Structures are given as structure tokens and as C-alpha cells.
ROMAR-277062 format. One record per residue (C-alpha): residue number from 1; x, y, z. Coordinates in steps of 0.25 Angstrom, whole numbers, padded with zeros to 4 digits. Example, Ala and Ser with C-alpha at 12.3 -4.5 7.8 and 13.67 -1.06 7.14 Angstrom:
! residues 2
[1,[0049,-0018,0031]],
[2,[0055,-0004,0029]],
! end
This chain:
! residues 586
[1,[0185,-0142,-0038]],
[2,[0170,-0138,-0038]],
[3,[0168,-0141,-0052]],
[4,[0175,-0155,-0051]],
[5,[0166,-0159,-0039]],
[6,[0153,-0155,-0047]],
[7,[0158,-0163,-0059]],
[8,[0159,-0175,-0050]],
[9,[0146,-0174,-0044]],
[10,[0139,-0172,-0058]],
[11,[0147,-0184,-0063]],
[12,[0143,-0193,-0052]],
[13,[0127,-0189,-0053]],
[14,[0127,-0189,-0069]],
[15,[0128,-0205,-0066]],
[16,[0116,-0205,-0057]],
[17,[0101,-0205,-0059]],
[18,[0093,-0193,-0054]],
[19,[0087,-0201,-0043]],
[20,[0101,-0205,-0038]],
[21,[0105,-0192,-0035]],
[22,[0107,-0190,-0020]],
[23,[0107,-0179,-0010]],
[24,[0123,-0179,-0010]],
[25,[0124,-0177,-0024]],
[26,[0115,-0165,-0024]],
[27,[0123,-0160,-0011]],
[28,[0137,-0161,-0020]],
[29,[0132,-0156,-0033]],
[30,[0126,-0143,-0025]],
[31,[0140,-0141,-0018]],
[32,[0148,-0143,-0029]],
[33,[0139,-0134,-0038]],
[34,[0139,-0123,-0028]],
[35,[0155,-0124,-0027]],
[36,[0156,-0123,-0042]],
[37,[0148,-0111,-0042]],
[38,[0155,-0104,-0030]],
[39,[0170,-0107,-0036]],
[40,[0166,-0101,-0048]],
[41,[0163,-0113,-0057]],
[42,[0150,-0109,-0062]],
[43,[0153,-0112,-0077]],
[44,[0157,-0126,-0074]],
[45,[0144,-0128,-0066]],
[46,[0136,-0123,-0077]],
[47,[0142,-0133,-0087]],
[48,[0139,-0145,-0077]],
[49,[0124,-0139,-0076]],
[50,[0124,-0138,-0091]],
[51,[0129,-0151,-0094]],
[52,[0117,-0161,-0099]],
[53,[0122,-0172,-0092]],
[54,[0119,-0165,-0078]],
[55,[0106,-0162,-0081]],
[56,[0100,-0172,-0071]],
[57,[0109,-0168,-0061]],
[58,[0106,-0153,-0062]],
[59,[0092,-0156,-0063]],
[60,[0093,-0161,-0049]],
[61,[0104,-0154,-0041]],
[62,[0105,-0142,-0049]],
[63,[0096,-0135,-0040]],
[64,[0105,-0135,-0029]],
[65,[0114,-0126,-0035]],
[66,[0104,-0114,-0034]],
[67,[0109,-0108,-0022]],
[68,[0124,-0107,-0024]],
[69,[0121,-0103,-0038]],
[70,[0113,-0091,-0034]],
[71,[0124,-0088,-0024]],
[72,[0134,-0088,-0035]],
[73,[0126,-0080,-0044]],
[74,[0127,-0068,-0034]],
[75,[0141,-0071,-0031]],
[76,[0146,-0071,-0045]],
[77,[0139,-0057,-0048]],
[78,[0152,-0051,-0053]],
[79,[0157,-0064,-0060]],
[80,[0147,-0063,-0074]],
[81,[0153,-0076,-0079]],
[82,[0151,-0085,-0066]],
[83,[0137,-0077,-0063]],
[84,[0133,-0080,-0077]],
[85,[0137,-0096,-0075]],
[86,[0129,-0096,-0062]],
[87,[0116,-0090,-0070]],
[88,[0118,-0100,-0080]],
[89,[0118,-0111,-0070]],
[90,[0105,-0106,-0064]],
[91,[0098,-0106,-0077]],
[92,[0103,-0120,-0079]],
[93,[0098,-0124,-0065]],
[94,[0084,-0117,-0069]],
[95,[0083,-0126,-0081]],
[96,[0088,-0139,-0077]],
[97,[0085,-0141,-0062]],
[98,[0073,-0148,-0056]],
[99,[0062,-0136,-0055]],
[100,[0057,-0139,-0042]],
[101,[0071,-0140,-0035]],
[102,[0076,-0128,-0042]],
[103,[0063,-0121,-0040]],
[104,[0066,-0123,-0024]],
[105,[0081,-0120,-0025]],
[106,[0077,-0106,-0032]],
[107,[0066,-0102,-0022]],
[108,[0076,-0106,-0012]],
[109,[0086,-0096,-0016]],
[110,[0075,-0084,-0018]],
[111,[0071,-0087,-0004]],
[112,[0085,-0086,0003]],
[113,[0089,-0074,-0004]],
[114,[0088,-0060,0004]],
[115,[0091,-0046,0004]],
[116,[0098,-0040,-0009]],
[117,[0099,-0053,-0015]],
[118,[0084,-0056,-0016]],
[119,[0081,-0049,-0030]],
[120,[0094,-0054,-0036]],
[121,[0091,-0069,-0032]],
[122,[0077,-0068,-0037]],
[123,[0080,-0062,-0050]],
[124,[0091,-0073,-0051]],
[125,[0081,-0084,-0048]],
[126,[0069,-0079,-0055]],
[127,[0073,-0085,-0069]],
[128,[0076,-0099,-0065]],
[129,[0064,-0099,-0055]],
[130,[0055,-0096,-0066]],
[131,[0062,-0107,-0075]],
[132,[0060,-0118,-0064]],
[133,[0045,-0113,-0062]],
[134,[0041,-0115,-0076]],
[135,[0046,-0129,-0075]],
[136,[0037,-0133,-0064]],
[137,[0024,-0139,-0067]],
[138,[0020,-0142,-0053]],
[139,[0016,-0132,-0042]],
[140,[0021,-0121,-0052]],
[141,[0012,-0111,-0046]],
[142,[0016,-0114,-0033]],
[143,[0031,-0113,-0037]],
[144,[0029,-0099,-0044]],
[145,[0021,-0094,-0032]],
[146,[0032,-0098,-0022]],
[147,[0042,-0092,-0031]],
[148,[0035,-0079,-0032]],
[149,[0032,-0078,-0017]],
[150,[0047,-0081,-0014]],
[151,[0051,-0070,-0022]],
[152,[0042,-0061,-0018]],
[153,[0045,-0064,-0003]],
[154,[0059,-0062,-0006]],
[155,[0057,-0048,-0013]],
[156,[0047,-0042,-0003]],
[157,[0056,-0038,0008]],
[158,[0065,-0030,-0003]],
[159,[0061,-0015,-0002]],
[160,[0055,-0010,-0014]],
[161,[0063,0001,-0022]],
[162,[0054,0014,-0023]],
[163,[0061,0026,-0028]],
[164,[0066,0028,-0043]],
[165,[0081,0025,-0037]],
[166,[0078,0013,-0030]],
[167,[0069,0007,-0041]],
[168,[0081,0010,-0050]],
[169,[0092,0005,-0042]],
[170,[0083,-0007,-0039]],
[171,[0094,-0011,-0028]],
[172,[0088,-0023,-0023]],
[173,[0083,-0027,-0038]],
[174,[0068,-0028,-0033]],
[175,[0063,-0020,-0045]],
[176,[0070,-0031,-0055]],
[177,[0067,-0042,-0046]],
[178,[0052,-0039,-0046]],
[179,[0050,-0038,-0061]],
[180,[0059,-0050,-0062]],
[181,[0048,-0058,-0054]],
[182,[0037,-0054,-0062]],
[183,[0044,-0059,-0074]],
[184,[0047,-0071,-0068]],
[185,[0031,-0073,-0066]],
[186,[0029,-0070,-0080]],
[187,[0029,-0085,-0085]],
[188,[0020,-0090,-0074]],
[189,[0010,-0078,-0076]],
[190,[0012,-0082,-0093]],
[191,[0007,-0096,-0088]],
[192,[-0005,-0093,-0081]],
[193,[-0010,-0085,-0092]],
[194,[-0006,-0095,-0102]],
[195,[-0014,-0106,-0094]],
[196,[-0027,-0096,-0093]],
[197,[-0026,-0094,-0108]],
[198,[-0027,-0109,-0110]],
[199,[-0038,-0110,-0101]],
[200,[-0050,-0100,-0096]],
[201,[-0051,-0110,-0085]],
[202,[-0037,-0108,-0080]],
[203,[-0038,-0115,-0065]],
[204,[-0024,-0116,-0062]],
[205,[-0023,-0103,-0053]],
[206,[-0011,-0106,-0044]],
[207,[0000,-0100,-0053]],
[208,[-0009,-0087,-0056]],
[209,[-0012,-0086,-0041]],
[210,[0003,-0087,-0037]],
[211,[0006,-0076,-0048]],
[212,[-0005,-0067,-0043]],
[213,[0001,-0068,-0029]],
[214,[0014,-0065,-0035]],
[215,[0008,-0052,-0041]],
[216,[0000,-0048,-0029]],
[217,[0012,-0050,-0021]],
[218,[0020,-0041,-0030]],
[219,[0010,-0029,-0028]],
[220,[0013,-0029,-0013]],
[221,[0027,-0030,-0015]],
[222,[0034,-0023,-0022]],
[223,[0023,-0015,-0029]],
[224,[0016,-0010,-0017]],
[225,[0028,-0001,-0013]],
[226,[0034,0000,-0026]],
[227,[0035,0013,-0033]],
[228,[0027,0013,-0046]],
[229,[0026,0026,-0052]],
[230,[0034,0030,-0064]],
[231,[0048,0033,-0062]],
[232,[0055,0043,-0069]],
[233,[0067,0037,-0075]],
[234,[0064,0022,-0073]],
[235,[0059,0017,-0087]],
[236,[0052,0004,-0082]],
[237,[0050,0005,-0068]],
[238,[0052,-0009,-0062]],
[239,[0041,-0009,-0051]],
[240,[0030,-0003,-0062]],
[241,[0034,-0014,-0071]],
[242,[0032,-0025,-0060]],
[243,[0019,-0020,-0057]],
[244,[0014,-0020,-0071]],
[245,[0019,-0035,-0073]],
[246,[0012,-0038,-0060]],
[247,[-0001,-0033,-0065]],
[248,[0001,-0039,-0078]],
[249,[0004,-0052,-0072]],
[250,[-0007,-0052,-0063]],
[251,[-0017,-0048,-0074]],
[252,[-0012,-0059,-0083]],
[253,[-0015,-0071,-0073]],
[254,[-0028,-0066,-0069]],
[255,[-0039,-0073,-0077]],
[256,[-0045,-0060,-0082]],
[257,[-0037,-0047,-0081]],
[258,[-0050,-0039,-0075]],
[259,[-0048,-0048,-0063]],
[260,[-0037,-0039,-0059]],
[261,[-0048,-0031,-0053]],
[262,[-0051,-0039,-0042]],
[263,[-0037,-0040,-0039]],
[264,[-0036,-0026,-0038]],
[265,[-0049,-0025,-0029]],
[266,[-0047,-0038,-0022]],
[267,[-0047,-0030,-0008]],
[268,[-0063,-0026,-0011]],
[269,[-0074,-0034,-0010]],
[270,[-0078,-0038,-0024]],
[271,[-0093,-0039,-0027]],
[272,[-0091,-0042,-0042]],
[273,[-0092,-0057,-0044]],
[274,[-0084,-0056,-0056]],
[275,[-0072,-0052,-0047]],
[276,[-0073,-0064,-0038]],
[277,[-0063,-0073,-0044]],
[278,[-0057,-0084,-0036]],
[279,[-0044,-0082,-0042]],
[280,[-0043,-0070,-0034]],
[281,[-0049,-0075,-0021]],
[282,[-0035,-0080,-0015]],
[283,[-0028,-0069,-0020]],
[284,[-0038,-0060,-0013]],
[285,[-0034,-0066,0000]],
[286,[-0020,-0067,-0002]],
[287,[-0014,-0054,-0007]],
[288,[-0013,-0042,0001]],
[289,[-0021,-0029,0000]],
[290,[-0007,-0023,-0003]],
[291,[-0006,-0030,-0016]],
[292,[-0020,-0026,-0021]],
[293,[-0017,-0012,-0017]],
[294,[-0005,-0012,-0025]],
[295,[-0012,-0018,-0037]],
[296,[-0024,-0008,-0037]],
[297,[-0012,0003,-0037]],
[298,[-0005,-0002,-0048]],
[299,[-0019,-0003,-0056]],
[300,[-0025,0009,-0052]],
[301,[-0013,0019,-0050]],
[302,[-0003,0014,-0059]],
[303,[-0012,0007,-0069]],
[304,[-0004,-0006,-0070]],
[305,[-0015,-0016,-0075]],
[306,[-0026,-0006,-0078]],
[307,[-0029,-0011,-0092]],
[308,[-0034,-0023,-0085]],
[309,[-0042,-0014,-0075]],
[310,[-0057,-0010,-0080]],
[311,[-0058,0005,-0080]],
[312,[-0073,0006,-0076]],
[313,[-0071,0009,-0061]],
[314,[-0074,0023,-0056]],
[315,[-0063,0029,-0049]],
[316,[-0072,0029,-0035]],
[317,[-0072,0014,-0037]],
[318,[-0058,0012,-0040]],
[319,[-0055,0020,-0027]],
[320,[-0065,0012,-0018]],
[321,[-0058,-0001,-0024]],
[322,[-0044,0004,-0022]],
[323,[-0045,0011,-0009]],
[324,[-0041,-0002,-0001]],
[325,[-0029,-0002,-0009]],
[326,[-0026,0013,-0007]],
[327,[-0029,0010,0008]],
[328,[-0019,-0003,0008]],
[329,[-0008,0005,0000]],
[330,[-0007,0017,0010]],
[331,[-0009,0008,0021]],
[332,[0001,-0003,0017]],
[333,[0011,0010,0017]],
[334,[0006,0017,0029]],
[335,[0005,0005,0038]],
[336,[0020,0002,0036]],
[337,[0024,0015,0042]],
[338,[0024,0019,0057]],
[339,[0015,0031,0060]],
[340,[0022,0044,0061]],
[341,[0034,0040,0052]],
[342,[0029,0046,0040]],
[343,[0038,0059,0037]],
[344,[0030,0072,0034]],
[345,[0040,0075,0022]],
[346,[0032,0065,0014]],
[347,[0021,0074,0014]],
[348,[0029,0083,0004]],
[349,[0026,0073,-0005]],
[350,[0013,0075,-0013]],
[351,[0008,0061,-0011]],
[352,[0010,0060,0004]],
[353,[-0001,0072,0004]],
[354,[-0010,0068,-0007]],
[355,[-0012,0054,0000]],
[356,[-0020,0060,0013]],
[357,[-0027,0069,0003]],
[358,[-0031,0059,-0006]],
[359,[-0036,0051,0007]],
[360,[-0045,0062,0011]],
[361,[-0051,0063,-0002]],
[362,[-0055,0048,-0001]],
[363,[-0060,0051,0014]],
[364,[-0069,0062,0009]],
[365,[-0073,0059,-0005]],
[366,[-0074,0044,-0005]],
[367,[-0089,0039,-0004]],
[368,[-0085,0025,0002]],
[369,[-0084,0026,0018]],
[370,[-0074,0014,0019]],
[371,[-0064,0022,0009]],
[372,[-0065,0034,0017]],
[373,[-0062,0028,0030]],
[374,[-0050,0020,0024]],
[375,[-0045,0033,0018]],
[376,[-0046,0040,0032]],
[377,[-0039,0028,0039]],
[378,[-0028,0029,0028]],
[379,[-0026,0044,0030]],
[380,[-0025,0043,0045]],
[381,[-0014,0031,0043]],
[382,[-0007,0041,0033]],
[383,[-0007,0053,0044]],
[384,[-0001,0043,0054]],
[385,[0010,0040,0047]],
[386,[0017,0053,0046]],
[387,[0025,0061,0056]],
[388,[0020,0073,0063]],
[389,[0023,0083,0054]],
[390,[0018,0074,0043]],
[391,[0004,0073,0050]],
[392,[0004,0089,0052]],
[393,[0007,0092,0038]],
[394,[-0005,0081,0033]],
[395,[-0015,0087,0043]],
[396,[-0012,0101,0037]],
[397,[-0013,0095,0023]],
[398,[-0026,0088,0026]],
[399,[-0033,0100,0033]],
[400,[-0030,0109,0022]],
[401,[-0034,0099,0010]],
[402,[-0044,0090,0015]],
[403,[-0057,0099,0014]],
[404,[-0065,0089,0022]],
[405,[-0069,0092,0036]],
[406,[-0069,0077,0041]],
[407,[-0055,0076,0036]],
[408,[-0050,0089,0042]],
[409,[-0057,0083,0055]],
[410,[-0049,0070,0054]],
[411,[-0036,0077,0052]],
[412,[-0039,0087,0064]],
[413,[-0042,0075,0073]],
[414,[-0028,0070,0068]],
[415,[-0021,0083,0072]],
[416,[-0027,0082,0086]],
[417,[-0021,0067,0087]],
[418,[-0008,0073,0083]],
[419,[-0009,0085,0093]],
[420,[-0012,0074,0104]],
[421,[0000,0066,0101]],
[422,[0008,0079,0101]],
[423,[0004,0083,0115]],
[424,[0003,0069,0121]],
[425,[0016,0063,0116]],
[426,[0031,0067,0121]],
[427,[0034,0072,0108]],
[428,[0037,0086,0101]],
[429,[0027,0086,0091]],
[430,[0028,0100,0084]],
[431,[0018,0097,0073]],
[432,[0006,0096,0082]],
[433,[0009,0106,0093]],
[434,[0013,0120,0092]],
[435,[0013,0129,0080]],
[436,[0013,0118,0070]],
[437,[0000,0114,0077]],
[438,[-0005,0128,0078]],
[439,[-0004,0129,0062]],
[440,[-0012,0115,0060]],
[441,[-0023,0120,0070]],
[442,[-0025,0133,0062]],
[443,[-0030,0123,0051]],
[444,[-0039,0115,0061]],
[445,[-0045,0125,0070]],
[446,[-0052,0134,0060]],
[447,[-0065,0135,0052]],
[448,[-0063,0133,0037]],
[449,[-0073,0145,0035]],
[450,[-0074,0151,0048]],
[451,[-0088,0152,0054]],
[452,[-0094,0149,0041]],
[453,[-0088,0135,0041]],
[454,[-0098,0124,0038]],
[455,[-0098,0117,0052]],
[456,[-0106,0105,0048]],
[457,[-0097,0102,0036]],
[458,[-0084,0105,0044]],
[459,[-0089,0098,0057]],
[460,[-0078,0087,0058]],
[461,[-0066,0097,0057]],
[462,[-0073,0106,0066]],
[463,[-0075,0096,0077]],
[464,[-0060,0090,0074]],
[465,[-0055,0104,0076]],
[466,[-0062,0108,0088]],
[467,[-0059,0093,0095]],
[468,[-0043,0096,0092]],
[469,[-0046,0110,0097]],
[470,[-0053,0104,0111]],
[471,[-0040,0094,0111]],
[472,[-0030,0105,0110]],
[473,[-0037,0114,0121]],
[474,[-0037,0102,0132]],
[475,[-0024,0095,0128]],
[476,[-0016,0108,0126]],
[477,[-0014,0117,0139]],
[478,[-0013,0131,0135]],
[479,[-0001,0133,0143]],
[480,[0007,0122,0135]],
[481,[0000,0125,0122]],
[482,[0008,0114,0115]],
[483,[-0002,0114,0103]],
[484,[-0002,0129,0101]],
[485,[-0018,0129,0102]],
[486,[-0018,0139,0113]],
[487,[-0011,0148,0105]],
[488,[-0020,0149,0094]],
[489,[-0033,0149,0102]],
[490,[-0038,0163,0098]],
[491,[-0035,0159,0083]],
[492,[-0044,0146,0085]],
[493,[-0054,0154,0092]],
[494,[-0055,0164,0080]],
[495,[-0053,0154,0069]],
[496,[-0061,0141,0074]],
[497,[-0070,0144,0087]],
[498,[-0076,0156,0084]],
[499,[-0080,0153,0069]],
[500,[-0085,0140,0074]],
[501,[-0094,0145,0084]],
[502,[-0099,0155,0073]],
[503,[-0101,0143,0063]],
[504,[-0108,0135,0074]],
[505,[-0118,0145,0077]],
[506,[-0121,0148,0062]],
[507,[-0122,0134,0059]],
[508,[-0131,0130,0071]],
[509,[-0141,0142,0067]],
[510,[-0141,0138,0052]],
[511,[-0144,0123,0056]],
[512,[-0154,0126,0067]],
[513,[-0161,0135,0057]],
[514,[-0161,0124,0046]],
[515,[-0167,0114,0057]],
[516,[-0179,0124,0061]],
[517,[-0181,0127,0046]],
[518,[-0182,0113,0043]],
[519,[-0191,0109,0055]],
[520,[-0200,0121,0051]],
[521,[-0201,0116,0037]],
[522,[-0202,0101,0040]],
[523,[-0215,0099,0034]],
[524,[-0212,0105,0021]],
[525,[-0199,0098,0020]],
[526,[-0205,0085,0021]],
[527,[-0215,0087,0009]],
[528,[-0212,0077,-0002]],
[529,[-0208,0089,-0010]],
[530,[-0196,0094,-0001]],
[531,[-0182,0089,-0004]],
[532,[-0170,0092,0002]],
[533,[-0157,0087,-0004]],
[534,[-0143,0088,0001]],
[535,[-0131,0089,-0008]],
[536,[-0118,0082,-0003]],
[537,[-0105,0083,-0010]],
[538,[-0113,0087,-0022]],
[539,[-0122,0076,-0021]],
[540,[-0137,0077,-0018]],
[541,[-0142,0068,-0007]],
[542,[-0155,0062,-0005]],
[543,[-0166,0072,-0001]],
[544,[-0167,0074,0014]],
[545,[-0180,0075,0023]],
[546,[-0183,0086,0033]],
[547,[-0179,0077,0045]],
[548,[-0165,0072,0039]],
[549,[-0162,0087,0036]],
[550,[-0164,0090,0051]],
[551,[-0156,0079,0055]],
[552,[-0145,0084,0047]],
[553,[-0147,0098,0052]],
[554,[-0147,0093,0067]],
[555,[-0135,0085,0065]],
[556,[-0128,0098,0059]],
[557,[-0132,0104,0072]],
[558,[-0127,0093,0080]],
[559,[-0113,0094,0074]],
[560,[-0113,0110,0077]],
[561,[-0117,0107,0092]],
[562,[-0105,0097,0092]],
[563,[-0096,0107,0087]],
[564,[-0101,0117,0096]],
[565,[-0099,0109,0108]],
[566,[-0084,0105,0105]],
[567,[-0082,0120,0101]],
[568,[-0087,0124,0116]],
[569,[-0079,0114,0122]],
[570,[-0066,0119,0115]],
[571,[-0069,0134,0118]],
[572,[-0072,0130,0133]],
[573,[-0059,0123,0134]],
[574,[-0052,0135,0128]],
[575,[-0058,0144,0137]],
[576,[-0056,0136,0150]],
[577,[-0041,0134,0146]],
[578,[-0038,0149,0142]],
[579,[-0045,0152,0156]],
[580,[-0036,0143,0164]],
[581,[-0024,0149,0158]],
[582,[-0029,0164,0161]],
[583,[-0032,0159,0176]],
[584,[-0018,0154,0177]],
[585,[-0012,0166,0172]],
[586,[-0020,0176,0181]],
! end
């Protein structure tokens, strides 16, 4: 009988000194203890462990029971009594065993678990692991860091519940487990805080750094992809609670709460010497931009920890500081997707339309050049991810809402690229050929205000439209008419080409007259009392000399000449192709 075998081993070891225990004793104890658990004698094993006479034996050998104990706890899920006895044994081992040996045994169990058992195993072993870590004196920081790293490595492969139903079901237990882990860290956070309160020159930063690493890892997983909006019907949102606890922990263990600012803005080059804290030097190198982006989001959008954030920064400065985070968040999602894989139905959700429109606002209104370029890069990445119908819908939307010639020109270039793919690939793309394309070209091949359109202001759009039309006329034979462009040539001439001719003639005549006038009055314009001011976007620019004004006027004429040159080439190509078809038919 297993209990008898165990008693025999115990009686033999009771009379030995601790130093006299042999490897054979350890093996026999483990086998007999495991057999007791598997045969249902957990109550008897508990009595042996609780017996004061066996204290030295359990201290040295008890950790060997962790592996069979964990297996039996899951095995006895439906037997409350046996499971309860096993849980008490685990609690006793945490109190009695050699902390170093038990620590390794517990970590081994966490490392070996997988799949649906991960969260259950972690939650089962958190309390004994915490008990053991609190007993450790040497290398406590290292052991805490190792434990947290092991736990997060095991959790990270698990999918993060996103919908309300998934969060409520918490099928794998991730929501519950994450909050259990952050509770697990609280005694260690409090220890750091207590030590800092004792001495303003607290230099033992190892435990602090390990805890900060955990906070930063938690920001990347699960918080980066977690649903953090308030959900109706869920009183305490598990991930919102977890996010709040992570921010609180980070704030507590940082020497000064205001030093949360450099954490948020680590990815920027800081010029304020007060922010140059060695405490964060290593963290800056080791933590990813994803974590910092998530931290920015939690503070700026969700307002976690906002009470530690000085409200003295202007909205434009906050945007500048967080543009890197915005870029990281969008790219981290978009780069995981294959091009053309995002279904057009997603554009039925308001946010999927709002994002490109917001990017356009940054591209056109932000005064900082590198941020405008980043927005443009993200917009292109965003466009690339949609299927062809999605791209088509996005292009129509941006043409109607951007109200910016540069953006419209960029969209038209994208339309040209999609038409090129449709004509050169052996696939049937109905969205950038035929009647769908004709509908889109009606938005592209026209002047917004007819002949009176400000050609200089709309030059980017006009040049892109002419280049697109030139491409269509060259690439699509009239006999094939895959794009439908030849069907709409009369409409294009009426709405685009003829008004453009008239507008060019009017604009060139106006600017030539201005140049002549400036030259004639050059002497007067150069007198000290003559001031010419230019207003751009409602803001007055510095006064311009006559020479500078003439340069601007000549530059405008050059733009008109360029437009006129491309226009002439397009009309020539149309005429040649139509004549060739007429000759064939005659």
C-alpha cells in the first residue's frame, strides 16, 4: 500500500541527520508520495506533511512532490475533498520546503504547461510562488524577474479576448490570470516603495527594473491588442482593471511620479536635462516601441494615470510627441496583414473611414514636415491592405472629402496604379475597368469650378488627372476599351479638356500682365515705403521684394506651361487614335 511505503521511508529518514539524506531517499520519497496522490490518499499524505516530526524531511524532499501534485489537482477537479487536500498540501509545501528548491520546482511546472492549461496552472501556482519569493533573500530581484518573464512567455501565445462575449466567457482564463499576476507583483512593488521611503538615495534598482520590465511587457501583451473601451453589461472590465493596475504599479516604483513623462516620450529625443534619468536609460533600449505606444494610448486616450501627467502641454505638442506612437500602433496592426486582405465591408464601420480622413488632416494641416510624411506613409499602407472594392470605395471617399489638391493628386496616382494592375494582370477586376471605373473617372477628369478654377492651387490634381488620362489613352486600345475611357471621351472633352484650355489662356494672360506691370513699376516697388505682403492660410508672410514677386509669377507661368504641354500631348494621342480607327473603318 502506498501509504505504508511512505511511512516506512519516513520512519527511516526520521532517525537520519539532514546531511545524511541520500539520493535514493529522495527518489523513494517522491515515488511513494506520488503513488499516494494518484491512489487517492491525499488526506494521509497531508497528515505526514503536517507532522512536526517530519519537518526536516519535508524541507529537503517535499519539492519533489510538486509535479505529481499539480497533475492530481487537475485530475481531481470533480472530487472536492481530494482536490481540497491537494491544495492544502501545496500550501504546506510552500511554507515548509527549501525556498530555492521549491522555486525551481514551481517554475518548471509553469514552463512545462501549454495550451488550455496555461492560465489554470499559472493561477494555481501564483500563491505558493509568491510565498517562496518573499522568503528569498539573495537574488530576490533576479528570481522575481525570472518568474514574471516565464509567466508572460507562457501567456503571450494565447489569443486575447476581444468581443464582449469573449471577455465574459474568458474561455482560457486569460482575463482572470492577467489580473492575478498583477496582484502577485503587489508585495514586491510595495517593498520597492517602502525602501524608497526609508531612503531618498535608494540605489537597489534591480527589483525596480524587473518590475518595470513586467509593466512594459504587459503593455505589449495583452494590452496592445485588448479591447479597452467600456462595455455595457460588464461592471468591471478585466483589461481596463489590468491596465489601471499596471499604470499604478509603474507610477509607484518610479522615484518621482512626474517621471512617467519620459516613459511616455522615450521614443523621442529629449532635450530637457531633468528628464535624463539613468533609471530609464536601460529601459529605453530594452522595451519596444509597441509598449510605449500603448502607454501613450492608455494615458492620453483612456486617461489612465493622467493625474500624474502635467496638463501644461498644448494639443499640437501632444500630437507631435505621440505621432510616433500613432504610427507604431497603426503599423503594428497593418504590417501583420497581407496586402489586399482587408475586406471592403470593414469600411461600413465609421472608424475605418475616419482613420484615413484623420491621416489626411495631419498630412495637410500639421506644420511639422516629418509628421506629414509619416501620415502619408501610413495612409498608403492602409490603402494597400484593402481588397479592390475597398480601395475603390476609399478613393471615392477621399476624392470627395479631402478638399486638398495634393491629396487628390496622390489618390489619382493610386487609381492609375490600380488600373495598371487590372490591365496587366490576368485577373478579372471589375472595379478598375468598365462602368465602375467610368463612375470614378467622372470624379477625376473634371475641373472643380470649370474654366474659373484656380489652376495654380489645383495644379497637383490637374497634372495627376492628365497623366492618368494620357496613360489610359496609350494603354487601352479603342477597339478593346477595357477601361471605358473611349466611351466617355466627349464627356471628358466637355468637362475637363476644353475648360482647361480656357482656364490656361485666362491664367497665363493674367500672370503675364502682372509680370509686365511689376517690371514697369519696378522702380517704385523698390522704394523703402513700398510693402507687398502675402497672406497664406490666414497668416501674413514677410514682405516680398519686387524680384521675389517676379520669381513667384514666373514660377506660376512655368506650371501653366507644363500643364499645357501635357494637355497638348493628351489631345494629340486622342486625335491620332481616333483617326487611326476611322481610317480602318473607311
